[in-house]
N, C-alpha and C positions, 0 to 999 in steps of 0.2 A: 457431609458437613465440612464446612472450611474450616482449618486449621486457624486458629490466633494468630496475628504477623507474627507474633513476637516468635512463636513455635516456628513459623513460616522462614521466617528471618533466620532461625538459628537451623532448621533441615537442610537452608540452602548454603548457609554463610557458614558452616561451621565446617563440610566437608572442603570447601573454597577456600577457607584460610589454611585447613591441615594442606590441602594443595601449594597454595602458595610457598605457604614455611617449607612441605617440602621441598620443592623447586627453589627457594631461597637458600636452603640447607644443601642442595646439589651446587646450588651455584656459588656457594660461599667455600663448599668443601674444594670447587673446582679451582677457586680464585687461589687460597692458600696454598693448595697441594699439586698444582702440576703446572710446571713451566712453558703455560703461555698454548696448552693446545686448544683449538675451538669446543665448545661443551658438547655437541654432536660425537666429536671423537672421543671426549673421556665420559657420555654417556654409555656408549660402545665398550668401550674399554671397561668399563665398572662392570657391565653385565656379561660380558665375555669374561671376567674373572670370578665372576659368580660361579660361572658351570665348568670351566678348567679344570682339570687335574695338574698343577703348577706344582713343579720341584726347582729347589735353589739348592746346586751341588754342594756349595763349598760355603759352609760357615761355620768358624770357632768359637768354642765353648770358652769363655772367658772362668779363667780360675776364682774370679771371685763372683760365678754367677751364683745366686741364692741368697748374696748379702743383700743389704739395704739398698736400695736404688736401683739391683737387678735380678729382683725376683723375676722367676717364670709367670706369675698372673698379673703382674703389676703393667703398666706404661711407665715402664722408665727411662733413664737416660741412655742404654746402649742401644743397640741396631737391632737385636731382637729380642723379643719376649713373646709368650702366647697372645697376649692382648694385641700386640702390633702385629701378629701374622695374622691375626682372625679380622683385623681391621683391612689388611693387605689382601684378604682371600689365599694366602699361601698354603697349600695344599699340605706342604712336607719341607725337609731339607734333610743334607747330610750333615751330621751335627760330627763334628770333628775330634778325635781321640788322639791327641797332639802332645807330641813330649820333645822337647829340645833343651840344648846345656843354659845352663841359669848362668850366663857371661856374663849379663848385665845385670843383675841383681846380688845385694849386700854390699857391704863396705868396702870402699875401693875396686869399684866395677868398673868397666870388665876387667873379666879374668881367664885365663888360659886354660887350656881343660883340666882338670885335675880327676881324679880315683872317681867322685863323690858326682861328679858331672852324669854319667848312665844312671846310676842311682835316682837321682834327680827328676830326671828326663820322666823314667819309668812311676815316679810317683805323681807325677803333674800327668800321665795318663790315666792314672786308678782314680784320682781327681775327679777326671772329665768323666770318667765312665760313672762316676758315682752322682755326678750332676745329673750325666740324662735317664740313668736309672730312676731319680729322685722326679725327676720332671714328671714320669710317667707313675711313679707311686705317687704323689702327692695330688696330680691333678688327672684321676682316669679319665674323666669324664671328658678331657681336652684334649690328652696327646695320648701316645700310643707306638710302640714301636714295630717297624716294618722288618719283618725276617725278608720277607719275600713279595715280589711284584703285586700279588693277591693280597696280600697284608696292607699294602700300600692303597692298595684300590679299595679293599672294605671299609680301612679310618677315614680316608676321602669322603667314602659312601656314608659315613657315620658322623661324619662333620667333625671329625677329632682331625688333632695336625699329627702327621705320619713323621718319626723320626726315623733315619735313615742313618744307620751307624758307619763312619768312614775313619781312617787312621791313618795319617801325614809321617813320613818318615821313619825310616827302620832304625835310627840311633838307639833310641831303648830297648830294642830286641836283641843287642850285641850281636853274636855270632848264632841263636840259637834259633833254628828253623820250625823249630816246635811251636814257639810262642804263636804262628799263624796259625795253629791250629787251635790253640787256647782261646786266640782272639776269634778266631772264626766262630767258635763255639758259644764264647757271651754276644755274637751278635753281629759283628763286624763283616761288612758285604763290599766293603771296597778299600784299596789298601796302596797308597802313594810311596814310593821306594824314598823321595828326596825332600828334602827343603834348603833352606842356606846350607852352605856347606857338603863338602862329602862326607859319604860313610862307609862302613864295611861291606856294603850292599852295592851300591851304587854311584858314581859320579853325579855331583848336582850341575844345574846349567849355571847354579852361583856358587862357585868355591871359594873358599874364606882365607885368605891368606894371614889374617891371626891364629886359625886353627892350622896352622904348615899346611894350608891343602894348597893343589897345582891341578889346573885344567884335564882333565880326561889322567885323573893320577893312576886310574883302575882301567884302564881303557875301555869304561862304558861299564859293565857289572863284572861286580867278582865272582867266582865261583858260587858263591852260597846265593847270591843275585840271582846268579842263573839255574839255579837248583828252586827259588823262590817262585820264578816264574809259573813253572810247572806244577807246583805245590799250590799256587793260588789258584788257576787252573781247576785243577781236582776239587778243591773246598766251594769251588762254586764263587770264589767272592772277584769280583772288579779289578781289573789292575789299572791304575791311577800312574799317568805316565806325567803328568805336569811336572812342573821343575827340575825333570830328570837333563842330563846334556846329551848331546844330539846323538852320540853314539851309544848310550845306555838306553837311549828309546828306538835305536835301530835296533839293537840288539834283543829290547822286549817283543816291538813288534816281528821280528824274525822265529822268537821262541814260541810264544802263545798261540795259541788254538783258540782262542776267544778274543771278542772284539774289546777292543782296549778304551779307555775313557780319558782325556785331558779333564781333570774336573774344574780347573780355574785355569786359565791360560787365555791369551790374547794372538791375532795374528803377528808377525813379525813386522809385517808390512804396515804395521797401526806405527810402531816403535822398534826400532832395531836393536831389540838386545836379544840376549841367549836365552834370558826367560822367557820371553815371549816365542811363539812356533816358526817355524820357516814355513814357506811354501809343502818343500819336500815333507819335512813334519808332518802337516796336515793331511797331506797325501795318504801317508804311511795309515795314519790313524784312520781315513777313511776306508783304504782296503781290506783294513780289519775287519770292516763294517764297526767301528764305533763312532763315538760323537767327541765331539770338542765343544766344551763349553765355556762359551764366550766370557770372560770375568770383566766386572766394572770395577776394575784397580785402577785409578786415575794415571796415574803415571806410568802404565801398559798402552794405555788408549790415545795418548796425546806426549809429543816431545816435549819435553821441558822448553819454557819460551829463553829466548837468550838473555833476556833481565836475571833470570834464576843462573843459567850457566854463566853469567857474569861471577854473580856472588859466590858460585862453587870454585871458579879459579881462583878468584881473589882468596879466597880460603884455603885453596891447596899450595897458591903460592907463598902464604905464613907455614905451611907445614913442610916447605922445600918439595913439592911435588909440583910436576909440569901442567900444561894446561889440560883439560879434559881429553883423552885420548876415544874417546866413545860414550854414549849414555849409560850405557853399563856402568863405568866408573863413578856418576854420575849418583844414580839412586844405594850405592852402598860402597863402603870401605874396601875397595878390591885392589887395589893397585899391588902388585908383587913384593915392593918393600917393606910392606906393611907388616911382612912375615917379622922382621929383626926390630918394630917399635917396641917401646916397652906398652905396658897396659894402661899407664898415666895417659900416654901419649895420642894412642887410639881411642882413648876413653873423648881426651877435650876433641880432635877431630871428628868422630863421631856426634857428640852433642851440635858440634856446628853446622855438620851439614846436614842433618836431619831437622835442624831449626830452620835453614833456608829450606829445604823439602816443605816443610810444613806449610809456608807461605807460597809456596805455587798453586794458581789458581786450579782447581777442579775440572776435569775432564767433563763432559755433559751430557745428556741421554744422545743426543746428536752425534757425539763422539764415539757412543757406545754402540749407536743404531748403526754407524759408517763400521764399524770394526765386526759387525754381525754378518751386516749386508757383504765384504768383502770375505768371510768365512765362506758362508752361502756360495757364493760366485764360486770359488774355488771347487768347494769338494761338496756342494748339493744340500739341500733343505734337511734332508734326512740324517745328516750327520754333524748337527749341530744344536746346541744347547745354549742355557743362561749359568750365570751364577754371581754371587756377591762377592765372597771374599770378606765376607761382616766379620767385625772382630779382631781384624788382621792384617787394616790397611786398606779394606774396600766401602766402596761409594762414592757415586758422584753426583754433581749437581741435578739433583730432580728422583734419586734412588740414593736417597741415605739410610732408609734402615726397611726392613720387610714391609713397614705399614703403607710404603710406597710403590711397592710391585705395578700398580695399575697406571703409572706412569710410564712404564718402560712396555705395557702394552699398546696405549696410547702412539705411542715412539711407533711402536712395529706396524699398529692399522696405519699410519699417518704415512707411512712408507709404503703403503701398497699392499702387504703381507694380509694374506684370506685369514678368514679365524680356522682353518685347518691346519695351514703351515702354523699360525702362531701357537697352537697347541703339540705342536708337533717342536716348538723350541722349548717351550715352558713344560717339557717334560715327555712325551709321546716317545723322543727318541730316545732319552734315558731309559724309559720302563722296557723298549725292543730291547734294549742291550743289555741289561739286568734280565731281560728271560730267558736271554739266549746263553748267557754266561751260567745261567744254575743250572739250565738244561745239561750242559756240558759238562757238568759235575760227575765225579765221580760218586753214583749212590752210597756207598759206604761213607763214605767221608762225609757227604753232604749231609747224611740222617745225624752222624756226631754233634752237627749244630745245634739240634734243638734239645741239648740235654743242660743248657747253663743260661737259660734266658733268663734276666732278671725280675 
């Protein structure tokens, strides 16, 4: 029996229309969301991202997360939420339990350290931990905490976002080594000693004169810092060497019996600042069996333009500072003379400095790809990974939030990386290190981590 013409038209036309619509949708997505890659490359990147186990090793949880426009299940204005993670097909990320002195907050900020700074930093840690626990509690069908690499792989297979809990900055821990056991028991699986400013455990790559810091004040690690290396090894917690001074990193590499990770760092060859890793530091991490997670932080990927440097030098002249001696002084108030400044003067200078830096054109995916290429050439594809540093300054043109990670994959494909190598960069190498670190833990200590899961 012959179908009526209208049914035949519907039978043929509807699938055709849907196919055209789907193609148009892909083209529209391609046009608006990728910075100029061929459609064929974007299609391959999209298909690959759907299959990959992908991991971003450093995302800061804002203290405002969960409030209006920052909900976990809403596509808000922030750089991370579950909606964007699903759109980008990001399997999971290290969400950071982070605490730092509240020098910039409150009336008449900035403030020099007070006795209340440590307590406030601890409060920040608790708030962020509760936020992370709340994501899993409120959205159990969308997210879970990965306490082991097998947990991560299982959650990925279930289509859930895998949360890996990391901690940055030993400052809130004071001089209490037992707090490492406490936080490992609560699910912390990576620990970074340093942030801006030295603490009592380790020297930072960015000492802060306003806190009376000086470079290499501890000559690397303090005694408790050295003890912490062994303790973290015993607990099966990855040691994160990002933001450490060179001496501190060298000492960790000498003391640790497990592979190291730089969770959010770039090569110093891209921008010559102490915050970035020298070739020697890259090699130390490789020699440990570890991974350098190259970070998409604009000012670490390309030097400041001459126009921006000229504006900064004009600002410095108004504050009786000499012309920029190096790029490190361009990115933060780091001149030693700042030790003697009043809080008001530092606030005025810092406000002007960061306003100028905000106007600097962002790095691109090409700059990011160049940094990955360099690191791979120096230490090999098995020792390199990817990080965003979202919600704490990270983000480049083309990768502004977790929903755009396919653009990174497209850049790697465009450069000739194989799908197998891209899988290593997007999480395979990190998972290998995590496996090794957990296997090296002392069983009695590692088993105690099971008791305090949220």
